[in-house]
Backbone as XML, in Angstrom:
<?xml version="1.0"?>
<chain id="A" units="angstrom">
  <residue number="1" name="MET">
    <atom name="N" x="0.834" y="-1.169" z="0.000"/>
    <atom name="CA" x="0.000" y="0.000" z="0.000"/>
    <atom name="C" x="0.882" y="1.236" z="0.000"/>
  </residue>
  <residue number="2" name="ASP">
    <atom name="N" x="0.428" y="2.240" z="-0.715"/>
    <atom name="CA" x="1.180" y="3.480" z="-0.751"/>
    <atom name="C" x="0.743" y="4.370" z="0.410"/>
  </residue>
  <residue number="3" name="ALA">
    <atom name="N" x="1.210" y="5.625" z="0.432"/>
    <atom name="CA" x="0.926" y="6.540" z="1.533"/>
    <atom name="C" x="-0.562" y="6.842" z="1.672"/>
  </residue>
  <residue number="4" name="SER">
    <atom name="N" x="-1.309" y="6.783" z="0.582"/>
    <atom name="CA" x="-2.737" y="7.090" z="0.642"/>
    <atom name="C" x="-3.577" y="5.876" z="1.023"/>
  </residue>
  <residue number="5" name="GLY">
    <atom name="N" x="-2.959" y="4.713" z="1.206"/>
    <atom name="CA" x="-3.692" y="3.521" z="1.591"/>
    <atom name="C" x="-4.186" y="2.695" z="0.427"/>
  </residue>
  <residue number="6" name="LEU">
    <atom name="N" x="-3.866" y="3.090" z="-0.798"/>
    <atom name="CA" x="-4.288" y="2.339" z="-1.978"/>
    <atom name="C" x="-3.285" y="1.239" z="-2.284"/>
  </residue>
  <residue number="7" name="PRO">
    <atom name="N" x="-3.732" y="0.102" z="-2.795"/>
    <atom name="CA" x="-2.786" y="-0.969" z="-3.132"/>
    <atom name="C" x="-1.879" y="-0.553" z="-4.284"/>
  </residue>
  <residue number="8" name="VAL">
    <atom name="N" x="-0.638" y="-0.987" z="-4.201"/>
    <atom name="CA" x="0.347" y="-0.675" z="-5.228"/>
    <atom name="C" x="0.385" y="-1.829" z="-6.223"/>
  </residue>
  <residue number="9" name="GLU">
    <atom name="N" x="0.270" y="-1.511" z="-7.501"/>
    <atom name="CA" x="0.341" y="-2.537" z="-8.551"/>
    <atom name="C" x="1.796" y="-2.945" z="-8.732"/>
  </residue>
  <residue number="10" name="ARG">
    <atom name="N" x="2.059" y="-4.233" z="-8.763"/>
    <atom name="CA" x="3.406" y="-4.745" z="-9.001"/>
    <atom name="C" x="3.455" y="-5.361" z="-10.389"/>
  </residue>
  <residue number="11" name="SER">
    <atom name="N" x="4.565" y="-5.166" z="-11.038"/>
    <atom name="CA" x="4.765" y="-5.740" z="-12.355"/>
    <atom name="C" x="5.268" y="-7.173" z="-12.202"/>
  </residue>
  <residue number="12" name="ILE">
    <atom name="N" x="4.950" y="-7.997" z="-13.156"/>
    <atom name="CA" x="5.399" y="-9.388" z="-13.128"/>
    <atom name="C" x="6.825" y="-9.525" z="-13.664"/>
  </residue>
  <residue number="13" name="THR">
    <atom name="N" x="7.326" y="-8.499" z="-14.328"/>
    <atom name="CA" x="8.646" y="-8.553" z="-14.968"/>
    <atom name="C" x="9.773" y="-8.905" z="-13.993"/>
  </residue>
  <residue number="14" name="PRO">
    <atom name="N" x="9.876" y="-8.257" z="-12.813"/>
    <atom name="CA" x="10.973" y="-8.644" z="-11.905"/>
    <atom name="C" x="10.893" y="-10.097" z="-11.459"/>
  </residue>
  <residue number="15" name="TYR">
    <atom name="N" x="9.682" y="-10.610" z="-11.277"/>
    <atom name="CA" x="9.533" y="-12.006" z="-10.873"/>
    <atom name="C" x="10.004" y="-12.945" z="-11.984"/>
  </residue>
  <residue number="16" name="LEU">
    <atom name="N" x="9.684" y="-12.613" z="-13.221"/>
    <atom name="CA" x="10.127" y="-13.440" z="-14.342"/>
    <atom name="C" x="11.642" y="-13.389" z="-14.516"/>
  </residue>
  <residue number="17" name="ILE">
    <atom name="N" x="12.223" y="-12.211" z="-14.319"/>
    <atom name="CA" x="13.689" y="-12.084" z="-14.391"/>
    <atom name="C" x="14.325" y="-12.932" z="-13.293"/>
  </residue>
  <residue number="18" name="GLY">
    <atom name="N" x="13.802" y="-12.836" z="-12.069"/>
    <atom name="CA" x="14.325" y="-13.634" z="-10.958"/>
    <atom name="C" x="14.189" y="-15.122" z="-11.207"/>
  </residue>
  <residue number="19" name="LEU">
    <atom name="N" x="13.033" y="-15.527" z="-11.729"/>
    <atom name="CA" x="12.821" y="-16.938" z="-12.035"/>
    <atom name="C" x="13.800" y="-17.417" z="-13.100"/>
  </residue>
  <residue number="20" name="GLY">
    <atom name="N" x="13.990" y="-16.612" z="-14.139"/>
    <atom name="CA" x="14.930" y="-16.973" z="-15.198"/>
    <atom name="C" x="16.351" y="-17.117" z="-14.671"/>
  </residue>
  <residue number="21" name="LEU">
    <atom name="N" x="16.778" y="-16.156" z="-13.860"/>
    <atom name="CA" x="18.129" y="-16.230" z="-13.292"/>
    <atom name="C" x="18.280" y="-17.449" z="-12.380"/>
  </residue>
  <residue number="22" name="ALA">
    <atom name="N" x="17.260" y="-17.718" z="-11.564"/>
    <atom name="CA" x="17.323" y="-18.871" z="-10.662"/>
    <atom name="C" x="17.399" y="-20.179" z="-11.448"/>
  </residue>
  <residue number="23" name="VAL">
    <atom name="N" x="16.621" y="-20.287" z="-12.517"/>
    <atom name="CA" x="16.640" y="-21.510" z="-13.330"/>
    <atom name="C" x="17.997" y="-21.678" z="-14.007"/>
  </residue>
  <residue number="24" name="VAL">
    <atom name="N" x="18.549" y="-20.595" z="-14.546"/>
    <atom name="CA" x="19.856" y="-20.673" z="-15.217"/>
    <atom name="C" x="20.949" y="-21.070" z="-14.228"/>
  </residue>
  <residue number="25" name="LEU">
    <atom name="N" x="20.949" y="-20.455" z="-13.051"/>
    <atom name="CA" x="21.973" y="-20.790" z="-12.054"/>
    <atom name="C" x="21.844" y="-22.243" z="-11.585"/>
  </residue>
  <residue number="26" name="THR">
    <atom name="N" x="20.617" y="-22.711" z="-11.422"/>
    <atom name="CA" x="20.399" y="-24.103" z="-11.032"/>
    <atom name="C" x="20.837" y="-25.049" z="-12.144"/>
  </residue>
  <residue number="27" name="ALA">
    <atom name="N" x="20.520" y="-24.707" z="-13.380"/>
    <atom name="CA" x="20.905" y="-25.555" z="-14.513"/>
    <atom name="C" x="22.430" y="-25.634" z="-14.645"/>
  </residue>
  <residue number="28" name="ILE">
    <atom name="N" x="23.105" y="-24.526" z="-14.414"/>
    <atom name="CA" x="24.570" y="-24.534" z="-14.465"/>
    <atom name="C" x="25.123" y="-25.490" z="-13.411"/>
  </residue>
  <residue number="29" name="SER">
    <atom name="N" x="24.615" y="-25.384" z="-12.190"/>
    <atom name="CA" x="25.107" y="-26.239" z="-11.106"/>
    <atom name="C" x="24.839" y="-27.715" z="-11.390"/>
  </residue>
  <residue number="30" name="PHE">
    <atom name="N" x="23.611" y="-28.033" z="-11.785"/>
    <atom name="CA" x="23.285" y="-29.435" z="-12.078"/>
    <atom name="C" x="24.063" y="-29.944" z="-13.286"/>
  </residue>
  <residue number="31" name="GLY">
    <atom name="N" x="24.221" y="-29.117" z="-14.298"/>
    <atom name="CA" x="24.960" y="-29.524" z="-15.482"/>
    <atom name="C" x="26.411" y="-29.845" z="-15.170"/>
  </residue>
  <residue number="32" name="LEU">
    <atom name="N" x="27.044" y="-28.994" z="-14.369"/>
    <atom name="CA" x="28.437" y="-29.251" z="-14.004"/>
    <atom name="C" x="28.561" y="-30.515" z="-13.154"/>
  </residue>
  <residue number="33" name="ALA">
    <atom name="N" x="27.632" y="-30.713" z="-12.236"/>
    <atom name="CA" x="27.699" y="-31.897" z="-11.379"/>
    <atom name="C" x="27.427" y="-33.176" z="-12.169"/>
  </residue>
  <residue number="34" name="ALA">
    <atom name="N" x="26.512" y="-33.114" z="-13.122"/>
    <atom name="CA" x="26.134" y="-34.315" z="-13.865"/>
    <atom name="C" x="27.163" y="-34.707" z="-14.918"/>
  </residue>
  <residue number="35" name="THR">
    <atom name="N" x="27.765" y="-33.722" z="-15.584"/>
    <atom name="CA" x="28.664" y="-34.042" z="-16.688"/>
    <atom name="C" x="30.111" y="-34.217" z="-16.267"/>
  </residue>
  <residue number="36" name="GLY">
    <atom name="N" x="30.522" y="-33.581" z="-15.182"/>
    <atom name="CA" x="31.920" y="-33.650" z="-14.790"/>
    <atom name="C" x="32.829" y="-32.959" z="-15.791"/>
  </residue>
  <residue number="37" name="ALA">
    <atom name="N" x="32.333" y="-31.878" z="-16.409"/>
    <atom name="CA" x="33.077" y="-31.178" z="-17.450"/>
    <atom name="C" x="34.316" y="-30.469" z="-16.922"/>
  </residue>
  <residue number="38" name="LEU">
    <atom name="N" x="34.295" y="-30.088" z="-15.671"/>
    <atom name="CA" x="35.431" y="-29.387" z="-15.067"/>
    <atom name="C" x="36.049" y="-30.257" z="-13.978"/>
  </residue>
  <residue number="39" name="PRO">
    <atom name="N" x="37.274" y="-29.945" z="-13.583"/>
    <atom name="CA" x="37.853" y="-30.680" z="-12.443"/>
    <atom name="C" x="37.000" y="-30.482" z="-11.190"/>
  </residue>
  <residue number="40" name="ARG">
    <atom name="N" x="37.098" y="-31.430" z="-10.267"/>
    <atom name="CA" x="36.229" y="-31.416" z="-9.086"/>
    <atom name="C" x="36.324" y="-30.121" z="-8.288"/>
  </residue>
  <residue number="41" name="SER">
    <atom name="N" x="37.534" y="-29.638" z="-8.030"/>
    <atom name="CA" x="37.687" y="-28.425" z="-7.218"/>
    <atom name="C" x="37.088" y="-27.212" z="-7.925"/>
  </residue>
  <residue number="42" name="THR">
    <atom name="N" x="37.269" y="-27.118" z="-9.218"/>
    <atom name="CA" x="36.689" y="-26.007" z="-9.979"/>
    <atom name="C" x="35.169" y="-26.095" z="-9.979"/>
  </residue>
  <residue number="43" name="THR">
    <atom name="N" x="34.649" y="-27.302" z="-10.115"/>
    <atom name="CA" x="33.197" y="-27.492" z="-10.086"/>
    <atom name="C" x="32.622" y="-27.046" z="-8.750"/>
  </residue>
  <residue number="44" name="LEU">
    <atom name="N" x="33.270" y="-27.409" z="-7.653"/>
    <atom name="CA" x="32.788" y="-27.016" z="-6.333"/>
    <atom name="C" x="32.808" y="-25.504" z="-6.159"/>
  </residue>
  <residue number="45" name="ILE">
    <atom name="N" x="33.847" y="-24.859" z="-6.658"/>
    <atom name="CA" x="33.927" y="-23.398" z="-6.553"/>
    <atom name="C" x="32.824" y="-22.747" z="-7.374"/>
  </residue>
  <residue number="46" name="VAL">
    <atom name="N" x="32.609" y="-23.217" z="-8.596"/>
    <atom name="CA" x="31.566" y="-22.649" z="-9.450"/>
    <atom name="C" x="30.185" y="-22.854" z="-8.822"/>
  </residue>
  <residue number="47" name="ILE">
    <atom name="N" x="29.942" y="-24.022" z="-8.247"/>
    <atom name="CA" x="28.651" y="-24.278" z="-7.612"/>
    <atom name="C" x="28.466" y="-23.384" z="-6.387"/>
  </residue>
  <residue number="48" name="ALA">
    <atom name="N" x="29.513" y="-23.183" z="-5.595"/>
    <atom name="CA" x="29.413" y="-22.310" z="-4.423"/>
    <atom name="C" x="29.128" y="-20.869" z="-4.840"/>
  </residue>
  <residue number="49" name="VAL">
    <atom name="N" x="29.800" y="-20.395" z="-5.874"/>
    <atom name="CA" x="29.558" y="-19.030" z="-6.361"/>
    <atom name="C" x="28.139" y="-18.901" z="-6.906"/>
  </residue>
  <residue number="50" name="ALA">
    <atom name="N" x="27.680" y="-19.902" z="-7.646"/>
    <atom name="CA" x="26.312" y="-19.880" z="-8.173"/>
    <atom name="C" x="25.293" y="-19.884" z="-7.037"/>
  </residue>
  <residue number="51" name="ALA">
    <atom name="N" x="25.580" y="-20.591" z="-5.953"/>
    <atom name="CA" x="24.671" y="-20.623" z="-4.807"/>
    <atom name="C" x="24.574" y="-19.253" z="-4.140"/>
  </residue>
  <residue number="52" name="VAL">
    <atom name="N" x="25.706" y="-18.583" z="-3.973"/>
    <atom name="CA" x="25.697" y="-17.245" z="-3.371"/>
    <atom name="C" x="24.941" y="-16.266" z="-4.269"/>
  </residue>
  <residue number="53" name="ILE">
    <atom name="N" x="25.190" y="-16.343" z="-5.571"/>
    <atom name="CA" x="24.482" y="-15.463" z="-6.504"/>
    <atom name="C" x="22.979" y="-15.755" z="-6.463"/>
  </residue>
  <residue number="54" name="GLN">
    <atom name="N" x="22.611" y="-17.022" z="-6.348"/>
    <atom name="CA" x="21.199" y="-17.371" z="-6.308"/>
    <atom name="C" x="20.520" y="-16.841" z="-5.041"/>
  </residue>
  <residue number="55" name="VAL">
    <atom name="N" x="21.227" y="-16.861" z="-3.925"/>
    <atom name="CA" x="20.677" y="-16.272" z="-2.700"/>
    <atom name="C" x="20.421" y="-14.780" z="-2.910"/>
  </residue>
  <residue number="56" name="LEU">
    <atom name="N" x="21.367" y="-14.091" z="-3.527"/>
    <atom name="CA" x="21.191" y="-12.663" z="-3.797"/>
    <atom name="C" x="20.038" y="-12.409" z="-4.764"/>
  </residue>
  <residue number="57" name="VAL">
    <atom name="N" x="19.887" y="-13.268" z="-5.760"/>
    <atom name="CA" x="18.763" y="-13.140" z="-6.704"/>
    <atom name="C" x="17.443" y="-13.282" z="-5.971"/>
  </residue>
  <residue number="58" name="HIS">
    <atom name="N" x="17.349" y="-14.268" z="-5.087"/>
    <atom name="CA" x="16.111" y="-14.474" z="-4.330"/>
    <atom name="C" x="15.829" y="-13.286" z="-3.410"/>
  </residue>
  <residue number="59" name="LEU">
    <atom name="N" x="16.862" y="-12.779" z="-2.756"/>
    <atom name="CA" x="16.663" y="-11.618" z="-1.883"/>
    <atom name="C" x="16.173" y="-10.415" z="-2.671"/>
  </residue>
  <residue number="60" name="ARG">
    <atom name="N" x="16.728" y="-10.188" z="-3.827"/>
    <atom name="CA" x="16.396" y="-8.997" z="-4.599"/>
    <atom name="C" x="15.063" y="-9.126" z="-5.332"/>
  </residue>
  <residue number="61" name="PHE">
    <atom name="N" x="14.860" y="-10.209" z="-6.069"/>
    <atom name="CA" x="13.703" y="-10.291" z="-6.964"/>
    <atom name="C" x="12.451" y="-10.868" z="-6.303"/>
  </residue>
  <residue number="62" name="PHE">
    <atom name="N" x="12.600" y="-11.708" z="-5.288"/>
    <atom name="CA" x="11.424" y="-12.325" z="-4.679"/>
    <atom name="C" x="11.085" y="-11.733" z="-3.316"/>
  </residue>
  <residue number="63" name="LEU">
    <atom name="N" x="12.090" y="-11.405" z="-2.518"/>
    <atom name="CA" x="11.849" y="-10.825" z="-1.203"/>
    <atom name="C" x="11.914" y="-9.302" z="-1.212"/>
  </residue>
  <residue number="64" name="HIS">
    <atom name="N" x="12.317" y="-8.728" z="-2.328"/>
    <atom name="CA" x="12.385" y="-7.271" z="-2.521"/>
    <atom name="C" x="13.260" y="-6.593" z="-1.466"/>
  </residue>
  <residue number="65" name="ILE">
    <atom name="N" x="14.386" y="-7.209" z="-1.158"/>
    <atom name="CA" x="15.341" y="-6.632" z="-0.222"/>
    <atom name="C" x="16.508" y="-6.087" z="-1.018"/>
  </residue>
  <residue number="66" name="SER">
    <atom name="N" x="16.658" y="-4.781" z="-0.968"/>
    <atom name="CA" x="17.830" y="-4.161" z="-1.589"/>
    <atom name="C" x="18.588" y="-3.445" z="-0.483"/>
  </residue>
  <residue number="67" name="PHE">
    <atom name="N" x="19.880" y="-3.361" z="-0.625"/>
    <atom name="CA" x="20.695" y="-2.808" z="0.445"/>
    <atom name="C" x="20.606" y="-1.292" z="0.535"/>
  </residue>
  <residue number="68" name="SER">
    <atom name="N" x="19.988" y="-0.642" z="-0.443"/>
    <atom name="CA" x="19.890" y="0.817" z="-0.401"/>
    <atom name="C" x="18.552" y="1.297" z="0.150"/>
  </residue>
  <residue number="69" name="THR">
    <atom name="N" x="17.458" y="0.556" z="-0.068"/>
    <atom name="CA" x="16.143" y="1.037" z="0.342"/>
    <atom name="C" x="15.548" y="0.271" z="1.516"/>
  </residue>
  <residue number="70" name="THR">
    <atom name="N" x="16.171" y="-0.802" z="1.942"/>
    <atom name="CA" x="15.642" y="-1.606" z="3.044"/>
    <atom name="C" x="15.997" y="-0.946" z="4.373"/>
  </residue>
  <residue number="71" name="PRO">
    <atom name="N" x="15.039" y="-0.890" z="5.304"/>
    <atom name="CA" x="15.357" y="-0.323" z="6.617"/>
    <atom name="C" x="16.497" y="-1.063" z="7.304"/>
  </residue>
  <residue number="72" name="ARG">
    <atom name="N" x="17.240" y="-0.333" z="8.102"/>
    <atom name="CA" x="18.417" y="-0.880" z="8.762"/>
    <atom name="C" x="18.083" y="-2.090" z="9.641"/>
  </residue>
  <residue number="73" name="GLU">
    <atom name="N" x="16.931" y="-2.079" z="10.307"/>
    <atom name="CA" x="16.557" y="-3.190" z="11.181"/>
    <atom name="C" x="16.426" y="-4.492" z="10.393"/>
  </residue>
  <residue number="74" name="ASN">
    <atom name="N" x="15.871" y="-4.411" z="9.198"/>
    <atom name="CA" x="15.732" y="-5.612" z="8.365"/>
    <atom name="C" x="17.089" y="-6.154" z="7.951"/>
  </residue>
  <residue number="75" name="LEU">
    <atom name="N" x="18.005" y="-5.263" z="7.602"/>
    <atom name="CA" x="19.339" y="-5.705" z="7.208"/>
    <atom name="C" x="20.092" y="-6.327" z="8.386"/>
  </residue>
  <residue number="76" name="ILE">
    <atom name="N" x="19.917" y="-5.764" z="9.569"/>
    <atom name="CA" x="20.566" y="-6.333" z="10.755"/>
    <atom name="C" x="19.994" y="-7.716" z="11.050"/>
  </residue>
  <residue number="77" name="ALA">
    <atom name="N" x="18.673" y="-7.862" z="10.946"/>
    <atom name="CA" x="18.057" y="-9.170" z="11.162"/>
    <atom name="C" x="18.539" y="-10.187" z="10.128"/>
  </residue>
  <residue number="78" name="LEU">
    <atom name="N" x="18.677" y="-9.756" z="8.876"/>
    <atom name="CA" x="19.166" y="-10.635" z="7.824"/>
    <atom name="C" x="20.615" y="-11.036" z="8.076"/>
  </residue>
  <residue number="79" name="ALA">
    <atom name="N" x="21.451" y="-10.097" z="8.503"/>
    <atom name="CA" x="22.850" y="-10.405" z="8.809"/>
    <atom name="C" x="22.944" y="-11.365" z="9.994"/>
  </residue>
  <residue number="80" name="PHE">
    <atom name="N" x="22.093" y="-11.183" z="11.006"/>
    <atom name="CA" x="22.093" y="-12.079" z="12.159"/>
    <atom name="C" x="21.676" y="-13.484" z="11.753"/>
  </residue>
  <residue number="81" name="ALA">
    <atom name="N" x="20.665" y="-13.593" z="10.895"/>
    <atom name="CA" x="20.231" y="-14.898" z="10.407"/>
    <atom name="C" x="21.351" y="-15.573" z="9.621"/>
  </residue>
  <residue number="82" name="ALA">
    <atom name="N" x="22.058" y="-14.804" z="8.787"/>
    <atom name="CA" x="23.180" y="-15.368" z="8.029"/>
    <atom name="C" x="24.284" y="-15.849" z="8.971"/>
  </residue>
  <residue number="83" name="LEU">
    <atom name="N" x="24.546" y="-15.093" z="10.031"/>
    <atom name="CA" x="25.554" y="-15.498" z="11.010"/>
    <atom name="C" x="25.158" y="-16.798" z="11.700"/>
  </residue>
  <residue number="84" name="LEU">
    <atom name="N" x="23.890" y="-16.911" z="12.084"/>
    <atom name="CA" x="23.430" y="-18.141" z="12.719"/>
    <atom name="C" x="23.536" y="-19.339" z="11.782"/>
  </residue>
  <residue number="85" name="ILE">
    <atom name="N" x="23.211" y="-19.132" z="10.522"/>
    <atom name="CA" x="23.325" y="-20.221" z="9.546"/>
    <atom name="C" x="24.773" y="-20.653" z="9.393"/>
  </residue>
  <residue number="86" name="CYS">
    <atom name="N" x="25.687" y="-19.689" z="9.336"/>
    <atom name="CA" x="27.112" y="-20.026" z="9.224"/>
    <atom name="C" x="27.596" y="-20.795" z="10.459"/>
  </residue>
  <residue number="87" name="ILE">
    <atom name="N" x="27.139" y="-20.391" z="11.632"/>
    <atom name="CA" x="27.536" y="-21.097" z="12.857"/>
    <atom name="C" x="26.999" y="-22.525" z="12.841"/>
  </residue>
  <residue number="88" name="MET">
    <atom name="N" x="25.744" y="-22.702" z="12.431"/>
    <atom name="CA" x="25.170" y="-24.051" z="12.392"/>
    <atom name="C" x="25.874" y="-24.926" z="11.358"/>
  </residue>
  <residue number="89" name="LEU">
    <atom name="N" x="26.143" y="-24.378" z="10.178"/>
    <atom name="CA" x="26.847" y="-25.158" z="9.155"/>
    <atom name="C" x="28.261" y="-25.500" z="9.603"/>
  </residue>
  <residue number="90" name="GLY">
    <atom name="N" x="28.959" y="-24.507" z="10.145"/>
    <atom name="CA" x="30.323" y="-24.745" z="10.614"/>
    <atom name="C" x="30.372" y="-25.801" z="11.702"/>
  </residue>
  <residue number="91" name="GLY">
    <atom name="N" x="29.443" y="-25.711" z="12.657"/>
    <atom name="CA" x="29.393" y="-26.705" z="13.722"/>
    <atom name="C" x="29.064" y="-28.093" z="13.202"/>
  </residue>
  <residue number="92" name="SER">
    <atom name="N" x="28.157" y="-28.161" z="12.256"/>
    <atom name="CA" x="27.792" y="-29.456" z="11.680"/>
    <atom name="C" x="28.975" y="-30.087" z="10.956"/>
  </residue>
  <residue number="93" name="PHE">
    <atom name="N" x="29.683" y="-29.294" z="10.146"/>
    <atom name="CA" x="30.852" y="-29.825" z="9.459"/>
    <atom name="C" x="31.940" y="-30.235" z="10.441"/>
  </residue>
  <residue number="94" name="TRP">
    <atom name="N" x="32.133" y="-29.449" z="11.479"/>
    <atom name="CA" x="33.129" y="-29.765" z="12.505"/>
    <atom name="C" x="32.811" y="-31.125" z="13.135"/>
  </residue>
  <residue number="95" name="ILE">
    <atom name="N" x="31.559" y="-31.317" z="13.507"/>
    <atom name="CA" x="31.161" y="-32.578" z="14.128"/>
    <atom name="C" x="31.331" y="-33.748" z="13.153"/>
  </residue>
  <residue number="96" name="MET">
    <atom name="N" x="30.900" y="-33.554" z="11.904"/>
    <atom name="CA" x="31.007" y="-34.645" z="10.927"/>
    <atom name="C" x="32.455" y="-35.021" z="10.644"/>
  </residue>
  <residue number="97" name="PHE">
    <atom name="N" x="33.335" y="-34.032" z="10.465"/>
    <atom name="CA" x="34.737" y="-34.338" z="10.197"/>
    <atom name="C" x="35.415" y="-34.961" z="11.415"/>
  </residue>
  <residue number="98" name="ASP">
    <atom name="N" x="35.057" y="-34.494" z="12.608"/>
    <atom name="CA" x="35.631" y="-35.076" z="13.817"/>
    <atom name="C" x="35.199" y="-36.538" z="13.957"/>
  </residue>
  <residue number="99" name="LEU">
    <atom name="N" x="33.922" y="-36.809" z="13.726"/>
    <atom name="CA" x="33.453" y="-38.198" z="13.791"/>
    <atom name="C" x="34.108" y="-39.058" z="12.721"/>
  </residue>
  <residue number="100" name="TYR">
    <atom name="N" x="34.291" y="-38.507" z="11.536"/>
    <atom name="CA" x="34.942" y="-39.261" z="10.463"/>
    <atom name="C" x="36.366" y="-39.651" z="10.868"/>
  </residue>
  <residue number="101" name="HIS">
    <atom name="N" x="37.121" y="-38.676" z="11.419"/>
    <atom name="CA" x="38.498" y="-38.965" z="11.810"/>
    <atom name="C" x="38.543" y="-39.948" z="12.966"/>
  </residue>
  <residue number="102" name="ARG">
    <atom name="N" x="37.597" y="-39.872" z="13.898"/>
    <atom name="CA" x="37.574" y="-40.817" z="15.012"/>
    <atom name="C" x="37.224" y="-42.236" z="14.546"/>
  </residue>
  <residue number="103" name="MET">
    <atom name="N" x="36.366" y="-42.336" z="13.549"/>
    <atom name="CA" x="35.985" y="-43.648" z="13.050"/>
    <atom name="C" x="37.102" y="-44.280" z="12.234"/>
  </residue>
  <residue number="104" name="MET">
    <atom name="N" x="37.902" y="-43.480" z="11.570"/>
    <atom name="CA" x="38.971" y="-43.992" z="10.743"/>
    <atom name="C" x="40.243" y="-44.303" z="11.544"/>
  </residue>
  <residue number="105" name="ALA">
    <atom name="N" x="40.302" y="-43.835" z="12.762"/>
    <atom name="CA" x="41.522" y="-44.035" z="13.568"/>
    <atom name="C" x="41.619" y="-45.424" z="14.123"/>
  </residue>
</chain>
C-alpha cells in the first residue's frame, strides 16, 4: 500500500527475471555436477559461487530486499540470520569431520 492507503500494482517482470536467473543458475550447477566437465575443485567453486548469486537473486527479486532502500533493522536481522546459519553449518561440518576422523583411527 502506498501513503494514501491504496494498493500498489506490481509488475510481473521482476519475478520473471528472478525466475529466469534462478533456473539458469540451477541448470549450471546441475549440469556441471552431472557431466563432470570441469575438475572437481573447480566445479565445487563454481557451484558455491552460483549458490551465493542465487541467494542474492532471491533476496532482490522475490523478497524485494535491496541494500539501499531496506530499513536498517531488516538488514541487521538478515545479517544475524546469516551469522546463525554459518555457525550451524560450521558446527555441523566440525562434528562430521571429527566423527569421520575418530571412526577412521
